[in-house]
N, C-alpha and C positions, 0 to 999 in steps of 0.2 A: 505496500500498498503506498503511494506515496506521501513525501511529508506535507502532513498539515499542522497548523501554529497550532501551540499547545501541548503536543505531542513529544514525549522526550525525545531527543536526537539519537539516542541511542538503539532506541527502539524501533526507529524510522529505518536506522544502519544494518539493525541486525535481519528488519522484514529484507529488507534488499538485499542482502547476502542470501537469507534463503530462499529466494526467487533464484537467485544465480547457481542454487547447490543441486544442479541438476546435469548430469553430462551432455545430455539432449539439447539441455537450454544453452548451454556453454555452448555448442559445437553450430547451435542457429546463431547465436549472436555475431560466432567471427563469422558465418557466412554473410551476414548483414552490415558486420563491418565493413567486407567489399563493396557491399552496396545494397540496395531494395532487391527484394526477392519477391517472387509471388511465393503462396505457400506451397505451390504442386512444385515448384522449381527447389524447396527448401525440402521436401520431402524426398524428391530424388538425388538430393545432395546428404542429405540425412540417413537415409534409406528407412526411416519412421511411416508406418504408416500414418493416414492422412489424420485419422480421427485422435491419434498418439499427440500427429505433432501438433494439430489445433489446443490439444491440453496445455501443451508446454508454452506455445503461444499466448492463449488466454491467459496464463499463469505470470507469464514477463508483461501482459497488458496492464495486467492490472497493478503490476508491481510501478508503472510508469516507463518502463525501459523500453519499449517496444509500440508503434503505434503499425495500424496496417487500417486499409481503406480499400475501398470498393474498384475494381476496374474493367464495367464491362462485367463477364466472368469469373473474373479474377481475385483475386485478396492477394493486395502487395505489401507488404510489410516490410516496415524500415526500424532503427532506430531515433530514439525518441531525443539522443546528447549524442555527436559524437566521442565524447570524452569515455564512452560505454567501451568504446573499442581500447582508448589508452588504458584502461581499468585490466581489459584481457594482456594487453601489454605488458603491465609492471608486472599480472600473477605469474605472464612465464618467465620472465624477466629473472623472478625470483624462483618458482621452478626451477631452471636452469641456474642459478649461482649456487643454491642447495644442491641439484645431481655433481656440480663442479667439485664442489667440496665434500662430497660423498666418495666421488673417485678418488681426490685426492687422500683422502685420507686411506681408501683401498689401496691405491700403490703403495703408502707409506707402509702399513701392515704389508705385503708382498714382499718389497723390499728390505723390509728389517731381518735385521744379524746378530739379534740378542738372543740371551738363554731361552726365553718367550717362542723363539721363533724353532732354534733349533729344538726344546722338546715337540713342538709340536710338528715337527717334520720327523723327528726320530718317533713319535708314537703313530704316523700317518704310515710310516716305513713298517713298524711292526705288525699293524692293523691289514695292511693290504698287501 
């Protein structure tokens, strides 16, 4: 639900993140960050059935993240605010940084030449 006066800001933020908390909705937003799409295009790109996609778009519309309009027999969806694409980009950068840190730690552990590493390799030799 979009922000309304008198409503605690933390509650509004939590509702925004709840609306984002589904992989299908994130994928829809990623597609809409590229530009407007019809519901049919979104269904084809996500692999979702129209009924399921419609439910997900409705959640995003109620949260004030996505807008939709009719053009003939098509329903065209768009982002309400281009900052949504920026939010998705920040999430990607955070995940990438986290994965890089994990990779660096794994490489450090794999390259360790200490008593624990030696004991671990000796154990592996005995059980293998």
